[in-house]
Structures are given as structure tokens and as C-alpha cells.
C-alpha positions, 0 to 999 in steps of 0.5 A: 373057673376058680372054686369059690366057697362062701361062708357067713361072717365070723366063719374064721378069725379076721386075722385070716383074711388076705384079701378084700373084694368091694362090690360098690355103688355110687348114686344107685349104679354099680361101679366097675374098674377097667384093669389095663394090664388084664384088659377087662372090667373088675370089681374093686379089691385086692390084698390086705397089706401087712399091718393093715386092717380089712377096713383100711384095705377096703378104703385104700383099694376103693380109692386106688381103683375107683377114686372114692374118697368117702365110703360106707363099708358093710361086710357081707360074707367070707369067701375062700378060693385059696385063702380067706377073704372078705366080701364087702358092699361099699356105698360111695359117698364122694368120688374124685378123679381116678388115681393113676394106679392099675385102673385106667377108667371106671364105668357105672352100670345096673348089671355086670359089664361084658369083658370081666377079667374073672367073669365066673368069680365076679358073678358070684361076688356080685350075686351074693352081695345083691342078694344079701344087701337086697339090691 
């Protein structure tokens, strides 16, 4: 299991964020993406590209990994594994077809699915967001 440290927002400067993770819901169900390469379900997220803000990265990753075209983003906390990242909650307002990137399908659930690619890490993210957002 990776050592995940959770910090309050403002713990570090936003310029130190290298990744975003987006626990998300659509119509009161959590949404998960299936990573065909890693053969498992994932919480959407990824690297913040050069010149991209964390909010732009959330918007891009949510589209690429879920097909979300309109979202409300709420920053929840900072996390650190090897570098700092931002954990967010995203409410999906509009959803289109899943683009042909790295994810092959999506699923809706009230709980974490079986066969998560990083089960311990994703459980931490999921539990922190549920608690902090009162979900």
C-alpha cells in the first residue's frame, strides 16, 4: 500500500500540485472508470499538464475519463504520496459518450466497486471525500 498523507486545503501552494483526483457523482451515484490497460476500476484523475491549472486539469480529466461535459468542482483537501496533489469532489451536471482515451467504460455505484486498480489508496480518497462532503 502506498503511504498517503492527507492535509487541509492551503497546506502547500497550489503551484506544488502535480495531480488531481476527482471523486465524482452523477444523479446521486458515484461514477468510476474502467482502465483497460490496468484492468481495473478507478476514480478519475491524472497529472496536471504544464501551464494547466488544477481546475483545468480536473475538467480535462473528467471529460477524458468519464465523458463529463459540465461539472461543479469542489476542492476537498491536499494529499501527498510522492508529491502533492489535490483531491476534489465533482458533481457531474452533463454527461456525454465516453471518449476513446484510456478508459473503456464507466459504472455508477453507491459504493466502491470490486477490482479497483489501487484499492487501498482509492478507499482513502473515497472515504475522505464522503466524510468532508457529508455524502
